[in-house]
C-alpha positions in Angstrom: 7.9 0.0 -31.9 11.0 1.5 -33.7 12.9 -1.5 -35.4 16.0 -0.6 -37.3 15.5 -1.7 -40.8 18.9 -3.8 -41.3 16.8 -5.6 -38.1 13.7 -6.3 -39.9 15.7 -7.6 -43.5 18.1 -9.6 -41.2 20.9 -8.1 -42.7 23.3 -8.0 -39.5 26.8 -8.4 -39.2 27.5 -11.0 -35.8 25.2 -9.6 -33.2 28.1 -9.6 -30.6 30.7 -7.4 -32.6 28.0 -4.6 -33.0 27.5 -1.8 -29.8 25.5 -3.7 -27.5 22.8 -1.0 -27.4 19.0 -1.3 -27.9 17.4 0.3 -31.2 15.7 3.0 -29.9 12.4 2.0 -27.8 11.5 5.4 -26.5 8.3 7.0 -27.7 8.1 10.7 -27.1 8.6 11.5 -23.1 5.6 12.0 -21.2 4.8 14.8 -18.8 1.1 14.9 -16.8 -0.8 18.0 -17.7 -0.2 19.9 -14.3 3.6 19.7 -14.8 3.0 20.9 -17.9 1.0 23.7 -16.7 3.6 24.7 -13.7 6.1 24.7 -16.4 4.8 27.3 -18.6 4.1 29.7 -15.5 6.9 32.3 -14.6 8.8 31.1 -11.5 8.2 34.0 -9.6 4.5 34.1 -10.3 4.4 30.1 -9.2 6.3 31.2 -6.1 3.7 34.2 -5.2 0.8 31.4 -5.9 2.7 29.1 -3.3 3.2 31.8 -0.6 -0.5 32.7 -0.9 -1.7 28.9 -0.8 0.4 28.3 2.4 -0.3 31.3 3.7 -4.4 30.3 3.2 -3.6 26.9 4.8 -1.8 28.1 7.9 -4.4 31.1 8.2 -7.3 28.1 8.4 -5.1 26.0 10.4 -4.5 28.9 13.0 -8.4 29.6 13.2 -8.8 25.9 13.8 -5.8 24.9 16.9 -2.2 25.3 17.3 -2.2 21.7 16.8 -3.1 21.9 13.3 -0.2 24.7 12.4 2.4 22.3 14.0 1.0 19.6 11.7 1.2 21.8 8.5 4.7 22.8 9.5 6.4 19.3 9.8 4.3 18.0 6.5 5.9 20.9 4.7 9.1 20.4 6.1 9.0 16.9 5.1 8.2 17.9 1.6 11.3 19.9 1.3 13.3 16.9 2.7 11.5 15.0 0.0 12.4 17.7 -2.6 16.3 17.0 -1.4 16.2 13.2 -1.7 14.7 13.5 -5.0 17.6 16.2 -5.9 20.0 14.0 -4.7 19.0 10.8 -6.4 18.5 12.5 -9.7 22.2 13.9 -9.6 23.3 10.7 -9.7 25.0 9.0 -12.9 22.5 7.2 -15.4 25.5 4.6 -16.4 26.2 3.6 -20.2 23.9 4.4 -22.9 22.7 0.9 -23.2 21.3 1.0 -19.5 20.0 4.2 -20.3 17.9 2.8 -23.2 16.6 0.0 -21.5 15.4 2.2 -18.5 13.6 4.5 -21.0 11.6 1.7 -22.3 10.6 0.9 -18.8 9.7 4.5 -18.1 7.6 4.9 -21.0 6.0 1.3 -20.3 5.1 2.4 -17.2 3.6 5.9 -17.6 1.6 4.7 -20.4 0.1 2.0 -18.3 -0.5 4.3 -15.5 -2.0 7.4 -17.5 -4.8 4.9 -19.1 -5.2 2.8 -15.9 -5.9 5.9 -14.0 -8.3 7.7 -16.1 -10.2 4.2 -16.0 -10.3 4.5 -12.2 -11.3 8.5 -12.2 -14.4 7.3 -14.6 -15.2 4.9 -12.1 -14.8 7.2 -9.2 -17.0 9.9 -10.9 -19.7 7.4 -11.1 -19.4 6.4 -7.7 -19.6 10.1 -6.6 -22.7 10.4 -8.3 -24.3 7.4 -6.6 -23.0 8.5 -3.1 -24.6 12.3 -3.8 -28.1 10.7 -4.8 -28.1 8.5 -1.6 -27.2 11.3 0.8 -29.6 13.6 -0.5 -32.6 11.2 0.0 -31.6 9.8 3.5 -32.6 10.8 6.9 -30.2 13.3 8.8 -29.0 12.7 12.5 -30.1 14.4 15.7 -26.8 16.1 15.7 -26.9 17.3 12.1 -30.5 18.6 12.8 -29.3 20.4 15.8 -26.0 21.9 14.4 -28.1 23.0 11.0 -26.4 20.9 8.5 -28.5 20.1 5.9 -29.0 16.9 3.8 -27.8 19.0 0.6 -24.5 20.2 2.6 -23.7 17.0 4.2 -24.3 15.3 0.6 -21.6 17.6 -0.9 -19.3 17.4 1.8 -18.9 13.8 1.6 -18.9 13.7 -2.2 -16.2 16.2 -2.3 -14.1 14.7 0.8 -14.6 11.1 -1.5 -13.1 13.0 -4.5 -10.3 14.6 -2.4 -9.4 11.1 -0.9 -9.5 9.3 -4.4 -6.9 12.0 -6.1 -4.7 12.2 -3.1 -4.3 8.6 -3.2 -3.9 8.8 -7.1 -1.1 11.2 -6.9 0.3 9.1 -4.0 0.6 6.2 -6.6 2.0 8.5 -9.2 4.9 9.8 -6.8 5.7 5.8 -6.0 5.9 5.3 -9.7 7.5 8.3 -11.0 10.7 8.1 -8.5 11.3 4.4 -9.4 11.5 4.5 -13.0 13.9 6.9 -12.3 15.9 5.6 -9.7 16.5 2.2 -10.9 19.4 3.0 -13.5 20.7 4.9 -11.0 21.0 1.9 -8.6 22.2 -0.6 -11.8 24.9 2.0 -12.3 26.0 2.7 -8.8 26.2 -1.3 -8.5 29.0 -1.4 -10.9 31.4 0.8 -8.4 29.8 -0.4 -4.8 27.1 -2.2 -3.3 27.0 0.4 -0.4 26.4 3.4 -2.7 23.7 1.3 -4.7 21.8 0.4 -1.4 22.1 3.8 -0.2 20.2 5.5 -3.3 17.8 2.9 -3.6 16.5 3.8 -0.2 16.6 7.5 -0.5 14.5 7.1 -3.3 12.0 4.9 -1.9 12.2 7.6 1.2 11.1 10.3 -1.1 8.0 8.4 -2.2 7.2 7.2 1.4 7.4 11.0 3.2 5.6 12.1 0.3 2.8 9.6 0.8 2.7 9.9 4.4 3.1 13.5 4.2 0.2 13.9 1.6 -2.7 11.6 3.7 -1.9 14.0 7.3 -1.8 17.3 5.3 -5.0 16.0 3.6 -7.0 15.1 6.3 -5.6 18.0 8.2 -6.9 20.9 5.6 -10.3 19.1 5.4 -10.7 19.1 9.0 -9.9 22.6 9.4 -11.5 23.7 6.3 -14.9 22.3 7.4 -13.9 23.7 11.4 -13.9 27.3 10.0 -16.4 27.1 7.1 -19.1 25.3 9.7 -18.2 27.7 12.2 -17.6 24.6 14.5 -18.1 24.9 18.3 -20.0 28.2 18.2 -23.6 28.4 19.8 -26.1 26.6 17.8 -23.7 25.0 15.1 -21.8 21.7 15.0 -19.8 20.1 18.0 -16.1 19.5 17.3 -16.6 15.6 18.4 -19.2 15.3 15.5 -16.7 16.5 12.8 -14.8 13.4 12.2 -17.7 11.7 10.9 -17.5 14.2 8.0 -14.5 13.0 6.8 -15.2 9.4 6.4 -15.5 9.9 2.6 -11.6 11.1 2.2 -11.0 7.4 3.3 -13.7 5.5 1.6 -12.3 7.8 -1.9 -8.6 6.8 -1.0 -9.3 3.2 -0.5 -11.2 2.8 -3.9 -8.6 3.9 -5.6 -6.1 1.9 -3.9 -8.3 -1.3 -4.6 -8.1 -0.8 -8.5 -4.7 0.4 -8.3 -3.2 -2.5 -6.6 -5.7 -4.9 -8.7 -4.6 -3.4 -12.3 -0.9 -3.2 -10.7 -0.8 -6.7 -9.4 -2.6 -8.3 -12.5 0.0 -6.5 -14.8 3.2 -7.1 -12.7 2.7 -10.8 -12.3 1.1 -11.8 -15.9 4.3 -10.3 -17.3 6.3 -12.1 -14.6 4.7 -15.6 -15.1 4.9 -15.2 -19.1 8.5 -14.3 -19.0 9.6 -16.9 -16.6 7.6 -19.9 -18.0 8.8 -19.5 -21.6 12.2 -18.1 -21.0 13.4 -20.0 -17.9 11.6 -23.3 -18.4 11.0 -24.1 -21.7 14.0 -21.9 -23.3 16.6 -22.3 -20.4 17.3 -18.6 -20.6 18.2 -16.7 -17.2 15.8 -14.3 -15.7 15.8 -10.8 -17.3 17.5 -11.6 -20.4 17.3 -9.5 -23.5 15.9 -11.9 -25.6 12.6 -12.6 -23.7 10.2 -10.8 -25.1 8.3 -10.2 -22.1 11.0 -8.8 -20.2 10.3 -5.2 -20.2 6.7 -6.0 -19.4 8.2 -7.8 -16.2 10.5 -4.7 -15.2 7.3 -2.2 -15.9 5.2 -4.2 -14.3 7.7 -3.8 -10.9 6.8 0.0 -11.2 3.0 -0.2 -11.7 2.3 -3.2 -9.5 4.8 -2.9 -6.4 5.6 1.0 -6.4 2.4 2.8 -7.5 0.1 0.4 -6.2 2.1 0.1 -2.6 1.8 3.9 -2.3 -1.5 4.1 -2.9 -2.0 1.3 -0.4 0.0 2.8 2.6 -1.8 6.1 1.9 -5.2 4.1 2.3 -4.2 2.4 5.6 -3.0 5.6 7.2 -6.0 7.9 5.9 -8.4 4.9 6.9 -6.6 4.8 10.6 -6.2 8.7 11.3 -10.0 9.0 10.7 -11.1 6.1 12.5 -9.2 7.1 15.6 -10.3 10.4 15.3 -14.1 9.4 15.5 -13.4 7.3 18.5 -11.4 10.0 20.2 -14.3 12.4 19.5 -17.0 9.8 20.9 -15.1 9.0 23.7 -14.5 12.9 24.7 -18.2 13.5 24.6 -18.9 10.6 26.7 -16.6 11.3 29.4 -17.6 14.9 29.0 -14.1 16.3 28.5 -13.6 20.1 28.6 -11.0 20.4 25.5 -11.8 17.6 23.0 -9.8 18.3 20.6 -6.6 16.9 21.9 -8.3 13.5 21.8 -9.5 14.1 17.9 -6.3 15.6 16.5 -4.0 13.1 18.5 -3.5 10.6 15.4 -2.7 13.6 13.2 0.4 14.4 15.6 1.8 11.0 15.9 2.1 10.9 12.0 3.5 14.5 12.0 6.3 12.6 14.3 6.4 9.7 12.3 7.7 12.0 9.3 10.5 13.5 11.2 11.7 9.7 12.8 11.5 8.1 9.8 13.5 11.1 7.9 16.0 10.9 10.5 16.1 6.7 10.0 16.8 7.6 6.0 19.1 9.6 6.4 21.4 7.1 8.9 22.2 4.8 5.9 24.8 6.6 4.5 27.5 5.7 1.6 31.1 4.6 2.7 34.0 7.2 2.5 35.9 6.0 -0.4 33.3 4.4 -3.1 36.5 3.4 -4.9 38.2 1.5 -2.5 36.2 -2.3 -2.8 35.4 -3.2 0.6 34.0 -6.6 1.6 30.2 -6.4 1.0 28.0 -5.8 4.0 24.6 -7.5 4.7 22.3 -5.0 3.2 19.2 -6.1 5.6 21.5 -5.5 8.3 21.9 -1.9 7.2 18.2 -1.7 6.6 17.1 -3.5 10.2 20.0 -0.7 12.0 17.7 2.2 10.4 14.8 0.3 11.6 15.9 0.2 15.1 16.8 3.8 15.2 13.1 4.6 13.7 11.5 2.4 16.4 13.6 3.7 19.3 12.7 7.3 18.4 8.9 6.4 17.9 8.7 5.5 21.6 10.3 8.7 22.7 8.1 10.8 20.5 5.2 8.7 21.4 5.6 9.5 24.9 5.8 13.0 24.8 2.7 13.3 22.5 0.4 11.1 24.3 1.6 13.5 27.7 0.9 16.8 25.5 -2.1 15.5 23.6 -4.4 13.3 26.0 -3.5 14.7 29.5 -7.0 15.4 31.2 -7.5 16.4 34.8 -10.5 14.1 34.9 -7.9 11.3 34.9 -4.3 12.4 35.6 -2.8 8.7 34.7 -4.8 8.5 31.5 -1.7 9.2 29.4 0.3 7.0 30.6 -1.8 4.2 29.9 -2.6 5.4 26.2 1.4 5.8 26.0 1.9 2.0 26.8 -1.1 1.4 24.3 1.4 2.9 21.7 4.2 0.8 22.7 2.0 -2.3 22.4 1.5 -1.0 18.9 4.9 -0.5 18.4 6.3 -4.0 19.7 3.5 -5.8 17.5 5.0 -3.9 14.5 8.7 -5.1 15.4 7.1 -8.5 15.9 5.3 -8.6 12.8 8.2 -7.3 10.6 10.3 -10.1 12.8 8.1 -13.1 11.8 7.3 -12.6 8.4 11.2 -12.2 8.2 11.7 -15.3 9.4 9.3 -17.1 7.4 10.2 -15.4 4.0 14.0 -15.1 4.2 16.6 -17.4 3.0 19.0 -17.2 6.4 16.2 -19.1 8.1 14.8 -22.6 8.7 11.7 -22.4 6.6 12.6 -21.2 3.5 15.5 -23.7 3.5 13.1 -26.6 3.9 11.2 -25.5 1.1 14.4 -25.3 -1.0 15.2 -29.1 -0.1 11.7 -29.7 -0.6 12.1 -28.4 -4.4 15.2 -31.2 -4.8 12.6 -34.1 -5.0 10.2 -32.3 -7.5 7.7 -29.9 -8.4 4.9 -31.5 -6.3 6.8 -31.8 -2.9 7.8 -28.0 -3.8 4.3 -26.9 -3.9 3.0 -28.8 -1.2 6.1 -27.6 1.2 4.9 -23.9 -0.2 1.3 -24.4 0.9 1.7 -25.7 4.3 4.5 -23.2 5.0 2.1 -20.5 4.3 -0.9 -22.0 6.0 1.6 -22.4 9.3 2.9 -18.8 9.0 -0.5 -17.4 9.9 -0.6 -18.7 13.5 2.1 -16.2 15.1 0.9 -13.1 13.5 -2.7 -14.4 14.7 -1.6 -15.1 18.0 0.5 -11.2 17.9 -2.6 -9.3 17.0 -5.0 -11.0 19.5 -2.5 -10.1 22.2 -2.5 -6.6 21.2 -5.7 -6.0 20.8 -6.7 -7.2 24.3 -4.2 -5.7 26.3 -4.7 -2.2 24.4 -8.4 -2.8 25.2 -7.3 -3.6 28.7 -4.8 -0.7 29.2 -7.8 1.8 27.7 -10.3 0.7 30.0 -8.4 1.0 33.1 -7.2 4.6 32.1 -9.7 6.1 34.7 -11.9 7.7 31.9 -15.7 7.3 33.0 -19.0 8.2 31.3 -21.8 9.8 33.4 -22.8 6.3 34.7 -19.4 5.4 35.6 -18.5 2.8 33.4 -15.0 2.8 31.9 -15.0 4.5 28.4 -11.1 4.0 27.0 -11.2 0.5 25.7 -11.7 1.2 22.1 -9.5 4.4 21.9 -6.9 2.3 23.6 -6.9 -0.2 20.7 -7.3 3.3 18.3 -3.8 4.3 20.0 -2.1 0.8 19.6 -2.8 1.2 15.6 -1.3 4.4 15.7 1.8 2.9 17.3 1.8 0.1 14.7 1.6 2.9 12.0 4.0 5.4 13.9 7.3 4.3 11.8 5.1 3.9 8.6 7.2 6.1 6.6 10.2 3.8 7.3 8.9 0.7 6.7 7.0 2.2 3.3 10.8 3.1 2.4 12.0 -0.7 3.1 9.0 -1.7 0.9 9.8 0.8 -2.1 13.6 -0.5 -1.9 12.5 -4.0 -3.1 11.2 -2.9 -6.6 14.0 -0.5 -7.1 16.4 -3.2 -6.3 14.6 -5.5 -8.9 14.4 -3.1 -11.7 18.1 -2.4 -11.4 19.0 -6.1 -11.0 16.6 -6.4 -14.4 18.7 -3.3 -16.6 22.3 -4.8 -15.3 21.1 -8.4 -16.5 19.5 -6.6 -20.0 22.6 -4.6 -20.9 25.0 -7.7 -20.4 27.1 -6.1 -17.4 29.7 -8.1 -15.8 29.0 -10.7 -13.5 30.3 -9.0 -10.3 27.6 -6.3 -10.9 24.9 -8.9 -11.1 25.9 -10.5 -7.9 25.2 -6.8 -6.0 21.9 -6.6 -7.5 20.9 -10.1 -6.9 21.9 -9.3 -2.9 19.9 -6.3 -3.0 17.0 -8.0 -4.9 17.0 -11.1 -2.5 16.6 -8.2 0.3 14.0 -6.4 -1.4 12.0 -9.6 -1.6 11.9 -10.0 2.0 11.3 -6.1 2.9 8.6 -6.3 0.4 7.3 -9.5 2.4 7.6 -7.9 5.7 5.9 -4.7 4.5 3.0 -7.0 3.5 2.8 -8.8 6.9 3.0 -4.9 8.7 0.1 -3.7 6.3 -2.0 -6.8 7.5 -1.5 -6.3 11.0 -2.5 -3.0 10.7 -5.4 -3.7 8.6 -6.9 -6.1 11.2 -6.2 -3.2 13.7 -7.7 -0.4 11.7 -10.8 -2.8 10.5 -11.5 -3.4 14.2 -11.6 0.6 14.6 -13.6 1.4 11.5 -15.8 -1.6 12.6 -16.8 0.3 15.9 -17.0 3.6 14.0 -19.9 1.8 12.1 -21.7 0.6 15.2 -21.5 3.9 16.6 -22.7 5.4 13.5 -25.8 3.2 13.1 -26.6 3.9 16.5 -26.9 7.8 15.9 -28.6 7.4 12.6 -31.1 4.7 14.2 -31.3 6.9 17.5 -31.3 3.4 19.2 -28.3 1.7 20.9 -26.4 -0.6 18.6 -23.6 -2.3 20.8 -23.6 -6.0 19.7 -24.1 -8.4 16.9 -25.6 -11.7 17.6 -24.5 -14.3 15.3 -27.4 -16.7 16.6 -29.8 -14.8 14.2 -30.0 -16.7 11.4 -30.0 -13.7 8.7 -27.0 -12.4 10.8 -25.4 -15.6 10.4 -26.0 -15.8 6.8 -24.3 -12.2 6.8 -21.2 -13.7 8.0 -21.0 -16.4 5.7 -21.4 -14.3 2.9 -18.5 -12.6 4.3 -16.2 -15.2 4.1 -17.2 -16.3 0.7 -16.4 -12.9 -0.8 -12.8 -12.9 0.7 -12.3 -16.6 -1.3 -14.3 -15.1 -4.5 -12.4 -12.3 -4.5 -8.7 -14.0 -4.1 -10.4 -16.4 -7.0 -10.7 -14.1 -9.4 -7.8 -12.1 -8.7 -5.6 -15.0 -9.5 -7.6 -16.5 -12.2 -7.0 -13.1 -14.0 -3.1 -13.4 -13.6 -3.7 -16.9 -14.9 -5.4 -15.7 -18.3 -3.4 -12.7 -19.0 -0.2 -14.7 -18.5 -1.6 -17.4 -21.1 -1.7 -14.6 -23.4 2.1 -13.7 -22.5 3.1 -17.1 -23.0 1.2 -17.4 -26.2 3.0 -14.2 -27.5 6.4 -14.9 -26.4 6.3 -18.7 -28.2 5.1 -17.1 -31.0 8.0 -14.7 -31.4 10.4 -17.3 -30.5 9.2 -19.5 -33.6 8.7 -16.8 -36.1 11.9 -15.2 -35.5 14.2 -18.0 -34.7 17.2 -15.6 -34.8 16.3 -13.8 -31.3 18.0 -17.2 -29.1 21.4 -16.2 -31.2 21.2 -12.5 -31.1 20.5 -12.1 -34.6 16.8 -10.7 -34.6 15.5 -8.2 -32.2 12.5 -9.3 -29.9 9.3 -6.9 -30.0 8.9 -5.9 -26.4 6.7 -3.3 -27.1 3.7 -6.0 -28.2 3.9 -8.1 -24.7 3.7 -4.4 -23.1 0.3 -3.8 -25.0 -0.9 -7.4 -24.3 -0.6 -6.9 -20.4 -1.9 -3.6 -20.4 -5.2 -4.0 -21.9 -5.7 -7.6 -20.3 -4.9 -6.3 -16.9 -7.1 -3.0 -17.3 -10.0 -5.5 -18.4 -9.6 -8.1 -15.7 -9.3 -5.8 -12.6 -12.9 -4.4 -13.0 -14.7 -7.9 -12.3 -13.1 -8.3 -8.6 -13.0 -4.8 -7.8 -17.0 -4.5 -8.3 -17.5 -7.6 -6.4 -16.2 -5.9 -3.4 -17.9 -2.5 -4.1 -21.4 -3.6 -4.8 -21.7 -7.0 -2.6 -21.8 -5.3 0.8 -24.4 -2.7 -0.7 -26.7 -5.5 -2.0 -26.5 -7.6 1.1 -27.5 -4.4 3.3 -30.3 -3.6 1.2 -31.6 -6.9 0.5 -31.7 -7.8 4.3 -32.8 -4.4 5.1 -36.2 -5.1 3.1 -36.6 -8.1 4.8 -36.4 -6.6 8.2 -38.8 -4.0 7.3 -41.4 -7.1 6.5 -40.3 -9.2 9.6 -40.2 -6.3 11.9 -36.8 -5.8 12.4 -35.9 -2.4 12.1 -32.2 -2.9 12.2 -31.5 -6.1 10.3 -29.5 -4.7 7.6 -27.4 -2.9 9.6 -26.7 -5.9 11.6 -26.1 -8.2 8.6 -23.6 -5.7 7.3 -21.7 -5.8 10.5 -21.6 -9.4 10.6 -20.4 -9.4 6.9 -17.9 -6.9 7.7 -16.6 -9.1 11.0 -16.3 -12.1 8.8 -14.8 -11.2 6.0 -12.2 -9.1 8.0 -11.3 -12.2 10.1 -11.3 -14.8 7.0 -8.9 -11.8 4.9 -6.4 -11.3 7.6 -5.9 -15.1 7.3 -6.3 -15.8 3.5 -3.6 -12.6 3.0 -1.0 -13.6 5.7 -1.1 -16.8 4.2 -0.6 -16.0 0.0 1.8 -13.3 1.1 3.9 -15.9 3.2 3.9 -18.5 0.7 4.6 -16.4 -2.1 7.6 -14.7 -0.6 8.6 -18.0 0.5 8.8 -19.7 -2.9 10.1 -16.7 -4.4 13.3 -16.8 -1.7 13.6 -20.8 -2.1 14.5 -20.0 -5.6 16.9 -17.1 -4.8 18.5 -19.5 -2.4 18.7 -22.6 -4.9 20.3 -19.5 -7.5 23.1 -18.8 -4.7 24.4 -22.1 -5.5 22.6 -24.5 -3.1 21.5 -28.0 -4.4 22.9 -27.6 -7.7 22.2 -24.3 -8.4 20.6 -22.6 -11.7 19.5 -25.0 -14.5 19.3 -27.9 -12.5 16.4 -30.0 -11.8 15.6 -28.6 -8.3 16.0 -25.0 -9.6 13.1 -25.6 -12.2 10.9 -27.1 -9.6 11.6 -24.0 -7.3 10.4 -21.8 -10.4 7.2 -23.8 -10.4 6.8 -22.9 -7.1 7.9 -18.9 -7.5 5.2 -19.0 -10.3 2.6 -20.2 -8.3 3.7 -17.9 -5.7 3.3 -14.7 -8.0 -0.4 -14.1 -7.8 -0.4 -15.2 -4.3 2.1 -12.5 -3.0 1.7 -9.7 -5.9 -1.8 -9.6 -6.6 -4.7 -11.3 -4.3 -2.6 -10.6 -1.1 -1.8 -7.2 -1.2 -5.3 -6.5 -2.7 -6.9 -8.4 0.3 -5.6 -6.1 2.8 -7.1 -3.1 0.8 -10.3 -4.7 0.6 -10.9 -5.1 4.3 -10.5 -1.7 4.8 -12.4 -0.8 2.1 -15.5 -2.9 3.2 -14.8 -0.6 6.3 -15.1 2.5 5.0 -18.0 1.9 2.4 -20.2 0.5 5.2 -19.0 3.6 6.9 -20.5 6.1 3.8 -23.2 3.9 3.2 -24.6 3.0 6.5 -27.5 5.2 6.2 -29.0 2.9 3.2 -29.1 -0.1 5.7 -31.6 1.4 8.0 
């Protein structure tokens, strides 16, 4: 870190008289290799290359299906809109030089950590790709693969290529989330000096950019893979693969995406919360200085953490949610179309891609509906940012209902069951309503306008212990309503699908599972807008930090505080939304897994009997995995936070001038400590998640071989998956809601309730917030990635368990 010589010698005039500018904290700016390559290419050459690329994509799409061409067109338009949003955000001013310097330091820290973290993840991904390749080269093939002439080596290379592409796209999704947030934060804090509405609009549009790119990439990635395999393997021509078997080749893509998302979420979550806890414990509790105070050595690390933990990790997480859900719905659509002997099954298979293409359109309308005030110079009374965001969400939901009904009629109308599309449209409606309820329930439990958080704040007035008890019980209680909502939606969607009139040859109704798949699509049909609301949170949080560190007037900090509190609620609602969709998506992936096992084993596999002792043990192991994983994730934050606390205390002792602004804290040291520790700590819980289902499957497969139970390995893994999903949903709901409520109880007290900042009540609330930090930002969000990763890993590894 560059430190002025006069700071080193302590030869300073009074600190306050000097301009409030930080010594230059920048290292040289960093651009990824791909950007450097693009910058060197002539603009015309680049334009021709892009035209050729798009031409190739559209040619392959046109040979596959007009639906794919429609999907490509929408995705490309959404990318163009996202470029417009970026230009709009970057055209805003960055404010005074002291703001810019802090923002630069945050950007350098975030990009440096991102680079190191993703180089570690990419090495692990390549290693896992080799393992998958070896497994696929030595496994048995399915009857469908034999009839289509798809050999072992071809299917092995296809799976590995899909896995690596999924991992790459997931990494890009994370990078895009972080790239925009480290540039938008300073522009939001600068706008907050003028008006709250303008600050809100910049934060929303910056979030919107990354949301459109993440959803667009998930959709276009799967569409390109599907179209390429369709043309390359000559699908549906005589003697080759049937189109209904094609989606099974895409499973690797989902696994690659969730593999990267898990490590991004773990590494980023440990980084952000260890820095936050360390900064709070020494700064607020021991030294009694405000949050984000420039005297706190861990403050830059904390602000860097918001970007790598909340923006980058959540981008990868939602990318993975959408990818897993699209692929599982395509598999189930194909299976159902095959059983019902539907003449043209492509509508059922490509339906999820169309739904998410419409998602891009309607979310864009929702994002653009949030506008600045006509006259920014007039001081208008401050509106509630949550109400503005909710209005945008209501517009998006209204449009989602219209487009969903239209796309079910377009894609799912079939002569065999003319009314089936109405049933599926109702399934989608069930999903959209579920999403709305989820957002509302989480808001009720985490927003300080409502009773639960106020009761938690009141509990802080009697001490630290009562605050913790109240927070834990609030989190436990908050699991009840979401579970009831999920249960009703799964059953009703299954029933609507079953009564749709689609029958197999024996006359049994077969639409149930596809009905649940359609409900999941309905739930995720506003994903881009929900992700926008989520990205808004860390950008607002960062803006508040920059305002506090550059010592702006109190009125500016009030605006960013309101935006930050709303950001906490939107982050919590997105986590609720992500768990709800993870629960539904896991149910689908679970059914896809059973279908795949049946195909490989060449015998029916329709139920899992928990009364068999080995299967019951598999279930127990699945539940244990969730608890052990959460424990390791939380203890990783605790250990890293201890290192930060020691470092911050050391700086306060060795540099006593920090407290009266005579000496400069060494921010870089804290960033380096947290970065090194979080990369070290993310490996253990991540490895546990990947290795345990494989080990359990193989051990019980060998046991089954000696005891004459051919499907034992597959059955035990199925039970493990079921139990892990159930306990994972409950655990994630508990962790996310308790953490969010603790944070907002502290924010409520900081508005002046129960004695306000610095009171004993506030100190108790800070303790609660510190406990809740690893809950809501490390363990909680990692669990819903874990649930889906267990499901996709079992799909990819199914042949090993037989």
